[in-house]
N, C-alpha and C positions, 0 to 999 in steps of 0.2 A: 753563671756569674751575675752579680747585681751591678747594673750600670750606675756609675757615679753621677750624682746630680750636677748639672752645670752650675758653675760659680755665678752668684748673683752679681749683676753689674751695679756699680755705685750710682747714687743720685748726683745731681749737679751740686748739691750741698756737700758732697763727700769727696770731690776732686779739686785739685788746685791747692792754693796756699791761703789758708784762712787768716785774715788780719783782724778778726774780731767784729764786734758790733759797732755800728756807726755811733757817733756822738749822741748822747741823750741829754735833753734839757728839760727842766721842770718849770722854767720861766719862758716868757716870750721876749726875744730880743727886740730892742727898739729898731726902727727901720734902718738907720745909718749903721748900727752894729751888724744887723742882718746882712746888709749889702757888703760890708767889709769882710765879714767872717765867712759867709756862706755862698754869696753870689760870686765874689771875686777872690775870696781868700782860700788858702790851703796851707796847712802847716803840719809838720810832724809825721809825714808819711815816710816809711823806710826807704823808698826808692828816690827820695829827694836828694840824698847824699850822692847818688850815682849820676845826678843830672839827667835822669831819665824822664821825669815829668816836669813840664814847664807850666807854671801858672799863667793865666787863671782858668781853671776848669770848674771852680766852685766845689763845694763839698756837701754831702747830704747830712741832714740832722733830723732826729726824731724829737718831736715836741709833745711830751707826755701830758695828756689831759686837755690839750688845747681845744679840741672839738666839743668838750663838755659845756663850754660857754655859749655855744650856738643853739638856737631854738630847735634845730633838727634833732639834737641828741635826745631830747625828751619827746618831741612831737612825732618822731619816727620810731619810738621805742618798741611798738608792737604793730602787728599787721592790722589789728582792730582799729588802732588810732589812724593809721594810714588810710584804711578803707573808708572810715567815716569822714575824714577831712579831704581826701584826694581820690576817691574811688573813680570819679569820672574823668580825671585828667588823662591825657594821652602820652604814652611812652613811644617815641618815634623809632626805637630799635630794640628788639629783644632777640638775643642770640639763642640758638638751639643746642649749643654745646658748652660744656663747662671746661673742658680741656681744649684750649685754643689751637685750631689747626688752620684757620683762615681758608677753609674749603666749603663751608656751608653758609647758605644765605639766611639772613635774619628775618624775623617777622617785623612788619611795620605797623605803627599806630594801634597798638594794643592799649586798652584802658588799664589803669592801675588795678581796677577791680578784677579784670580778666587775668592779669599777671598774678595777683595775689591768690587767686583761686587755683592756679596751676603750677606755680614755681616749685612748691614743696614736693611735688610728685613727678618731677621731670628734670631735664637738664637745662631748663630755661634760665637765661642769665641776661638781665637788663644791662645794656650798654648805651642807654638813651641819653640824649641831652636832657639835663634836668628841666622839667616843665616849669614855666614861670611861677606857678603857685608854690612849688617846692623850692625854687630859688629864693623865695622870701624867707626861708628858714636857714639859709646858708650865708655865711659872711666870709670875706677875706680876713685872714689873720692880721692883727695890728701891725705886724712886721711889714706888711705890704701897703699900709695906709698912705704913705707918701714916699717921695724919692724918685718917682717916675715908673714904679712897678706896674701900674694899672693902665699905662698908655698903649700897651700892645697885648690885650687879652685875646688868646686864640680860640679856645673852645673848652667845653666842660663835659664830663661823662658821669652818669649815675650808675655805679656798679652795684647790682642787687641780685642776690642768688640765695640758694639754700646752702651755700658753702661747697668746699671740696673742688675749687676751681684752680686752673693753672694757666698762666699766660705763656706765650712764646718768649724766647730770649731775644730782647730787642732794645733799642734806645728810642728816645722821644725827641722830636724836633723843638720842643719848648721846655721851659723849666716847669716842674710839676709841683703844684700846691695841692697836697693830698690829705684828706681827712676821713677817718674811719669812724662810723657811727654805730656799727653792730658787727660782732664777730671778731675773729683774729686772723691776721695775715702774716706770712713769713716772706721776707724779701731776700734776694741775693743780688749784690751790686758789684759791677766791675768798672774801674776808672776808664774814661774815654780813650786814653792812650793805649789801652790794651785791646781796643777794638780793631781787628783786622779782618778784611774780607777774604780769609784764607780757607782752603779746603780742609786743613787739619783741625779747624774749629767748626766746620760744618756750615759756613756761611752760604746762604742761598737767596737768590732773587726769585720769588714765587712765579712771576710771569715768564721769566726766561726758562726756569726749570720745567714748567708745564709744557713747553714745546717738545720735550723729549722724554719726560717722566710722567706717566699717568697719575702717580701719587700726588702730584702738585696741581691737578686740574682745579680750576676756579680759584686758585690761591692769589693773594695780592701782597705786595710789600716785600721787604727784605728782613731776614732774621736768621738766627742760628738754628738750623733745622736738625738739632740733635734731640734724642729722646732724653729729656731731663730727669726722667725716673730711672733710666738705665743707660748711663753714658758709656759708650763703647770707646775705650781709650786706645784700642788698636786702630780703630778707624779715625778717631779724632784725638790724636795724642797731644795737641796743643793745649787742651784743658788741664793737663798736669801742671803747667807752669802759670796758670792764670791766678793772680792774686785777687781775692774777693773780700767783701764785707757782707755782713748780714744785718737785717733790721727786722725786729719783731714788733708788730703793731697790735694793740688791743683796742677795744671799743673806747672812743673818746680821745684817741691819739691823732695827731696830725704829723705830717712829714714834709720836708722839702727835698726834692731830688733835682739837682742841676741837669740841664739839658745834656744830651749825648752820653750820659752814664748808662751803660748797658745794665739791664736788670731782668729778673724773672720773679714773678709773684705767685705764691701759693696761698689760697684761702683755706683755712681749716674747716672741717665739717660744721654746719650750723648756720643759722640765719646771718647773712652778711650784707652790710650796706656801707658803701664808701662813695665819696665824690672827689674827683680831681678837677683842677682847672689848669690849663696850660697857658703860660704867659712868656713873652720875650722880655728880657731884662734890659734896663738902660745901661749904656756903657759908662755913664757917669751919674753919680747920685745927685738928684735935684733937691738941694737944701731948701730952696724957696717954696717948694710945694708943701713942705712940712710947716713952714712959717705961716703960709696962707690958711692952713687948717686951724692952727692955733689962733690966728687973728679972727677966725670965724667963730671961735669959742669951742672948738672941738678938742678933745683929749686924744692925741694920736696913739695912746696906749689902749684905747677902747676898741671894741668892734664897731666900726663905723659904716662899712659898705656891704650891704646885702648884694648877693650875686645878681638879684633882680634890679638893682640900682645901676648896673653896669652894662656897657655895650660889649658884645663879643664878636668874633669873626675876623680878627686881624690875620691876614695872610691866607684866608680861605679863598681858593681859586674859583669856587662856585658862586661867590657873592659879587654881584656887579651893581654899581661900580665898586671897586675894591675898597675895603676898610683900611684907610691909611693910619688912623689913630683911634684908639678906644678911650674910654674913660668911665668914671663912676660919679653919679650925682649924690652929693651929700644931702641927705634928707634932714629937714628941720627937726624931725623927731629925735635924731641922734644927738642934738644939742641940748635936749631937755631931759635925757635919761642916761644912766650909766648901766651897761649890761654886765 
């Protein structure tokens, strides 16, 4: 007798209730509209009628082509350009795995040259803080220019690999300003109110699990420890009822992901570069900050603030004294040219 092949388990994109793609915009909302619609706003979700989800949780949005206005989009277009301009800069963290398990220790302080010479023939994956030189090629989107968005900038990460990467299923402590400069990414997103620390979803605390399960040795943080390429619905039946959105990013796109939204990110094969910045959002929009920029001669619809113009580190426990407020310095050059 010929043994029957075992049924293939579904991926995380194939289980649950698909609510479609997140909103896509081909323009950039003004800061006040952005605050009202995406930081505080939510409308039109099927579960609202049930009184199940209570605002404000914010809502994600894909901003098509927004990153193409930044210098990084052209200056980072090839490895040759990066090597020539930034070969000697240091990357403070380079991971050794493309599929995130949170069990392997990263390399420290590799030069860009060393990374470029090795990443295409290995599982190396930059998760470095963007070096200052590269920060000069990055801008906050105009939607963040005023209103109080830049008073609590937490941290930033340069995601750089040869593609085919996968993150764990997790949420972030800050709101995510995310721009993609090379390659394609596929996201799956779950609303914060669907996040439960339950066993039928596979929620795990790495440090606690490591005490009894050798598979979690050296892990950190908390996340859904399911196999997102083969979800065992008998073991984790909760995923059958999980409502989710998808988001497809191409090179040149940016996205906003509100804090606490659970997500999983897959990068398609091929050279991939993205940068995110985590920020805490104001509870109330600061109208006066917009007027101050206008009074200074700035156009709040322009790219005004390079990442290098800004102070980071809000909420970082390793920084002493603690950073109680961040901010960005408006350069005189931005008042003389339009990007």
